[in-house]
MARVEX-85869 format. One record per residue (C-alpha): chain; residue in one letter; x, y, z. Coordinates in steps of 0.25 Angstrom, whole numbers, always signed. Each point is the difference from the previous one (the first is absolute). Layout:
ATOM chain resn    px    py    pz
ATOM     A    a     X     Y     Z
...
//
This chain:
ATOM chain resn    px    py    pz
ATOM     A    m   +91   -41    -4
ATOM     A    s   +11   +10    -2
ATOM     A    w    -6   +14    +2
ATOM     A    q   +12    +6    -8
ATOM     A    d    -5    -6   -13
ATOM     A    l   -14    +5    +2
ATOM     A    t    -8   +12    -4
ATOM     A    v   -10    +4   +11
ATOM     A    l   -12   +10    -1
ATOM     A    v    -7    +6   +12
ATOM     A    t   -14    +6    -2
ATOM     A    g    -3   +11   +10
ATOM     A    g   +16    +1    +1
ATOM     A    t    +0   +13    +6
ATOM     A    g    -8    -4   +12
ATOM     A    s    +4    -4   +14
ATOM     A    f    +2   -14    -4
ATOM     A    g    +7    +3   -14
ATOM     A    r   +10    +9    +6
ATOM     A    k    +4   -10   +11
ATOM     A    f    +0   -11   -11
ATOM     A    t    +9    +8    -8
ATOM     A    e   +10    +3   +11
ATOM     A    i    +1   -15    +4
ATOM     A    m    +1    -5   -14
ATOM     A    l   +11    +9    -4
ATOM     A    r    +7    -2   +13
ATOM     A    e    -1   -15    +1
ATOM     A    y    -4    -6   -13
ATOM     A    r    +4    +9   -11
ATOM     A    p    -9    -4   -12
ATOM     A    k    +4    +2   -14
ATOM     A    k   -11   +11    -1
ATOM     A    l   -10    +6   +10
ATOM     A    i   -12    +7    -7
ATOM     A    i    -9   +10    +9
ATOM     A    f   -14    +0    -6
ATOM     A    s    -9   +11    +6
ATOM     A    r    -9   +12    -4
ATOM     A    d    +6   +11    +8
ATOM     A    e   +11    +7    -7
ATOM     A    l    +4    +9   +12
ATOM     A    k    +2   -13    +9
ATOM     A    q    +8    -6   -11
ATOM     A    h    +9   +13    -1
ATOM     A    q    +2    -1   +15
ATOM     A    m    +4   -14    -1
ATOM     A    r    +9    +2   -11
ATOM     A    q    +8    +9    +9
ATOM     A    v    +3   -11    +9
ATOM     A    y    +1   -12   -10
ATOM     A    p    +5    +7   -13
ATOM     A    d    -2    -7   -14
ATOM     A    t   +13    +5    -6
ATOM     A    d   +13    -7    -4
ATOM     A    d    +0   -15    +3
ATOM     A    s   -12    +1   +10
ATOM     A    p   -11   -11    -1
ATOM     A    m   -11   +10    +3
ATOM     A    r   -10    +4   -10
ATOM     A    y   -13    +9    +2
ATOM     A    f   -12    -2    -7
ATOM     A    i   -12    +9    +1
ATOM     A    g   -13    -8    -1
ATOM     A    d   -13    -5    +6
ATOM     A    v    -4   -14    +2
ATOM     A    r   -14    +4    -6
ATOM     A    d    +7    +2   -13
ATOM     A    r    +2   -14    -6
ATOM     A    d    +8    +5   -12
ATOM     A    r   +10    +7    +9
ATOM     A    l    +2   -12    +8
ATOM     A    h    +3    -8   -13
ATOM     A    r   +11    +9    -3
ATOM     A    a    +6    +1   +14
ATOM     A    m    +0   -15    +1
ATOM     A    h    +8    -3   -12
ATOM     A    d   +12    -9    +3
ATOM     A    v    -4    +0   +15
ATOM     A    d    +2   -13    +8
ATOM     A    i    -7    +4   +14
ATOM     A    v   -11    +9    +3
ATOM     A    v    -3    +4   +14
ATOM     A    h   -14    +6    +0
ATOM     A    a    -1   +10   +11
ATOM     A    a    -9   +11    -6
ATOM     A    a   -13    +2    +7
ATOM     A    l   -10   +10    +5
ATOM     A    k    +0    -4   +15
ATOM     A    q    -5   +11    +9
ATOM     A    v   -13    -6    +5
ATOM     A    p    -8   +13    +1
ATOM     A    a    +4    +4   -14
ATOM     A    c    -4   -13    -6
ATOM     A    e   -13    +1    +7
ATOM     A    y    -3   +14    -5
ATOM     A    n    +6    -3   -14
ATOM     A    p    -4   -15    -2
ATOM     A    l    +1    +0   -16
ATOM     A    e   +14    +6    +1
ATOM     A    a    +4   -11   +10
ATOM     A    v    -6   -11   -10
ATOM     A    k    +7    +6   -12
ATOM     A    t   +14    +0    +7
ATOM     A    n    -1   -12    +9
ATOM     A    i    -8   -10    -9
ATOM     A    n    +1    +5   -14
ATOM     A    g   +14    +3    +2
ATOM     A    a    +3   -14    +5
ATOM     A    a    -7    -6   -12
ATOM     A    n    +9   +10    -9
ATOM     A    i   +13    -5    +7
ATOM     A    i    -4   -15    -2
ATOM     A    d    -3    +2   -15
ATOM     A    a   +13    +8    -2
ATOM     A    a    +8   -10    +7
ATOM     A    i    -5   -12    -8
ATOM     A    d    +1    +8   -13
ATOM     A    t   +14    +4    +2
ATOM     A    g    +6   -13    +6
ATOM     A    v    +3    +5   +15
ATOM     A    k    +4   -12    +8
ATOM     A    k    -6    +4   +14
ATOM     A    v   -10   +10    +5
ATOM     A    l    -1    +2   +15
ATOM     A    a   -12    +9    +5
ATOM     A    l    -1    +6   +13
ATOM     A    s   -13    -2    +8
ATOM     A    t    -4    +3   +14
ATOM     A    d    -7    -6   +12
ATOM     A    k   -12    +9    -4
ATOM     A    a    -3   -10   -11
ATOM     A    v    -4   -11   +10
ATOM     A    s   -15    +1    +2
ATOM     A    p    +0   +15    -4
ATOM     A    v    -9   +10    +6
ATOM     A    n    +5   +12    -9
ATOM     A    l    +1    +2   -15
ATOM     A    y   +16    +1    +1
ATOM     A    g    +0   -14    +6
ATOM     A    a   -11    -5   -10
ATOM     A    t    +8    +5   -12
ATOM     A    k   +13    -7    +5
ATOM     A    l    -8   -13    +2
ATOM     A    v    -4    +1   -14
ATOM     A    a   +14    +3    -5
ATOM     A    e    +5   -12    +8
ATOM     A    k   -10    -9    -7
ATOM     A    l    +4    +6   -14
ATOM     A    f   +15    -3    +3
ATOM     A    v    -2   -14    +5
ATOM     A    q    -9    -4   -12
ATOM     A    a    +9    +7   -10
ATOM     A    n    +9   -13    +1
ATOM     A    s   -10    -8    -7
ATOM     A    y    +2   +10   -12
ATOM     A    s   +15    -1    +0
ATOM     A    g    +2   -14    +3
ATOM     A    h   +12    -7    +7
ATOM     A    e   +10    +5   -11
ATOM     A    g    -6   +15    +0
ATOM     A    t    +0   +11    +9
ATOM     A    h    -2    -4   +15
ATOM     A    f    -9    +9    +9
ATOM     A    s    +0    +0   +15
ATOM     A    c    -4    +9   +11
ATOM     A    v    +6    +5   +14
ATOM     A    r   -10    +4   +11
ATOM     A    y    +4    +7   +12
ATOM     A    g    -4   +10   +10
ATOM     A    n    +2   +15    +4
ATOM     A    v   +14    +5    -3
ATOM     A    v    +6    +9   +10
ATOM     A    g    +2   +14    -5
ATOM     A    s    -6    -2   -14
ATOM     A    r    -9   +10    -6
ATOM     A    g   -13    +0    +8
ATOM     A    s    +6    -7   +12
ATOM     A    v    -5    +5   +13
ATOM     A    v   +14    +2    +5
ATOM     A    p    +2   +14    -6
ATOM     A    l   -14    +4    +4
ATOM     A    f    +4    -3   +15
ATOM     A    f   +13    +7    -1
ATOM     A    q    -8   +12    -5
ATOM     A    q   -11    -1   +10
ATOM     A    r   +10    -1   +11
ATOM     A    q    +4   +15    -1
ATOM     A    t   -15    +3    +4
ATOM     A    g    +1    -9   +12
ATOM     A    r   -12    -8    -5
ATOM     A    i    -1   -13    -8
ATOM     A    t   -12    -5    -7
ATOM     A    l    -3   -15    +1
ATOM     A    t   -11    -6    -8
ATOM     A    d    -2   -12   +10
ATOM     A    e    +8    -5   +12
ATOM     A    r    -2   -14    -4
ATOM     A    m    +6    +2   -14
ATOM     A    t   +12    -9    -4
ATOM     A    r    +8    -1   -13
ATOM     A    f   +11    -8    -7
ATOM     A    w   +13    +8    -1
ATOM     A    i   +12    -1    -9
ATOM     A    t   +11    +9    -4
ATOM     A    l    +3    +4   -14
ATOM     A    e   +13    -7    +0
ATOM     A    q    -6   -13    +5
ATOM     A    g   -11    +1   -11
ATOM     A    v   +10    +2   -11
ATOM     A    k    +8   -11    +4
ATOM     A    f   -12    -9    +1
ATOM     A    v    -4    +4   -14
ATOM     A    i   +14    -3    -6
ATOM     A    r    +0   -14    +7
ATOM     A    s   -14    -3    -5
ATOM     A    i    +4    +3   -14
ATOM     A    e   +12   -10    +1
ATOM     A    l   -10   -10    +6
ATOM     A    m   -12    +2    -9
ATOM     A    r    -5   -10   -11
ATOM     A    g   -13    +7    -3
ATOM     A    g   -13    +0    +8
ATOM     A    e    +5    +2   +14
ATOM     A    v    -4   +11   +10
ATOM     A    f   +11    +2    +9
ATOM     A    v    -3    +5   +14
ATOM     A    p   +12    +3   +10
ATOM     A    k    -2    -3   +15
ATOM     A    i    +1   +13    +6
ATOM     A    p    -4    +6   +14
ATOM     A    s   -12    +7    +5
ATOM     A    l    -1   +13    +8
ATOM     A    r   -11    +7    +8
ATOM     A    i    -3   +14    -5
ATOM     A    t    +0    +4   +15
ATOM     A    d   +14    -5    +1
ATOM     A    l    +5    +7   -12
ATOM     A    a    -6   +13    +5
ATOM     A    g    +7    -2   +13
ATOM     A    v   +13    -2    -6
ATOM     A    i    -1   +13    -9
ATOM     A    a    -7    +9   +10
ATOM     A    p    +0    -5   +14
ATOM     A    d    -4   +13    +6
ATOM     A    c   -12    +3    -9
ATOM     A    e   -14    -1    +3
ATOM     A    y    -8   -10    -9
ATOM     A    a   -13    +4    -7
ATOM     A    i    -9   -12    -5
ATOM     A    i    -6    +4   -13
ATOM     A    g    -6   -13    -5
ATOM     A    v    +3   -10   -11
ATOM     A    r    +0    +7   -14
ATOM     A    p    -9    -5   -11
ATOM     A    g    +7   -12    -7
ATOM     A    e    +9    -3   +12
ATOM     A    k    +1   -13    +8
ATOM     A    l    +3    -2   +15
ATOM     A    h   +10   -11    -4
ATOM     A    e    +7    -4   -13
ATOM     A    m    +2   -14    -6
ATOM     A    l   +10    -6    -9
ATOM     A    v    -5   -14    -2
ATOM     A    s   -14    -3    +2
ATOM     A    r    -6   -13    +6
ATOM     A    d    -5    -4   -14
ATOM     A    e   +13    +2    -6
ATOM     A    s    +7    -8   +11
ATOM     A    r    -5   -13    -7
ATOM     A    y   +10    +2   -12
ATOM     A    t   +11    +8    +7
ATOM     A    l   +14    -5    +3
ATOM     A    e    +7    +5   +12
ATOM     A    f   +15    +2    +2
ATOM     A    d    +8    +5   +12
ATOM     A    d    -1   +14    -5
ATOM     A    m   -11    +1   -10
ATOM     A    y   -13    -6    -6
ATOM     A    l    -2    -4   -15
ATOM     A    i   -14    +1    -4
ATOM     A    q    -2   -10   -12
ATOM     A    p    -9    +2   -12
ATOM     A    l   -13    -8    -1
ATOM     A    h    +2    -3   -15
ATOM     A    p    +3   -13    -8
ATOM     A    w   +13    +6    -6
ATOM     A    w    +6    +1   +14
ATOM     A    g    +9   -12    +1
ATOM     A    w   +14    +5    +6
ATOM     A    p    +6    -9   +11
ATOM     A    a    +0    +7   +13
ATOM     A    l   +12    +8    +4
ATOM     A    e   +10    -6   +10
ATOM     A    g    -5    +2   +15
ATOM     A    a   -15    +1    -4
ATOM     A    r   -11    -5    +9
ATOM     A    p   -15    +2    -1
ATOM     A    m    -6   +11    +8
ATOM     A    a    -9    -5   +10
ATOM     A    d   -14    -1    -6
ATOM     A    g   -10   +10    +6
ATOM     A    t   +11   +10    +5
ATOM     A    e    +3   +14    -4
ATOM     A    f   +11   +10    +0
ATOM     A    s    -6   +12    +7
ATOM     A    s    +6   +12    +6
ATOM     A    d    -8    -2   +13
ATOM     A    t    +3   -15    +2
ATOM     A    n   +14    +1    -5
ATOM     A    s   +11    -7   +10
ATOM     A    w   +10   +11    -4
ATOM     A    w    -2   +14    +7
ATOM     A    l   +10   +11    -1
ATOM     A    t    +6    +5   +13
ATOM     A    s    +1   +15    +2
ATOM     A    h   +15    -1    -2
ATOM     A    e    -2    -7   -13
ATOM     A    l   -10   +11    -4
ATOM     A    r   +10   +11    +3
ATOM     A    q   +11    -7    -8
ATOM     A    m    -9    -2   -12
ATOM     A    i    -5   +15    +0
ATOM     A    d   +15    +5    +2
ATOM     A    e    +3    -8   -13
ATOM     A    v   -10    +8    -8
//
């Protein structure tokens, strides 16, 4: 596929992912048109100062909310690719405002699907999270439902219609809600708060996440959940790199939080393909009949991809490098 011939729309385009996606798209892929769809006019104004939409620029800015199906229909006119990054993702906020999380993360996903099929979009890739696997909080539960909606949407559009897939990855270094800015802030006080010393997390940079999304769009045929093989870290190691001279206070695991995260569950392993650098979770539907991509092998049955049993752990040097890139 030639990106230079394509019109791309990003929902939640003024967020951390959307800004990095825009940077990389304009620098390396140069699409015919890149539409930023989001509900925050101030953030769009600020983004427009960096990526103007004047003269021959491919940039376009569209105020709208994924809760508004009619607005999505208008925004997706003549669009080829949709990257769905809009979500309510702060775990405490979703717990306290559950209906709002449902309206954006679930109803918004349904609106994306309807609008994309109705307007003839070629491909839709939705961003998911490790918290969608065996969810214990509302955010993870809404993202699990959204995954199911996007995978099953392929049965409505068929092989010749819109193709829908998902990308699922872990915590992003320095994104909104990341613990990294919190640790830097707390370092000034000489005291770092840790929820639990045993806690582990998957870790990925924004640039790595964006490039994996772009690659998944190029590979997708509809119905897949793409999972990158990414490293784990111990929360104590992260605190040690950012604030080595600070004392630690253990405050306990917060509501809706896990000790460890998972990207592929044991039950999913039965229908998951493994590659050198990623997993591909296949849909359990009769319409799935694509031949396996080159280099695929079955994931060992009964195994899982979990942050605490991961074979790839970040060293202190690697952590410093990732933090410095933020």
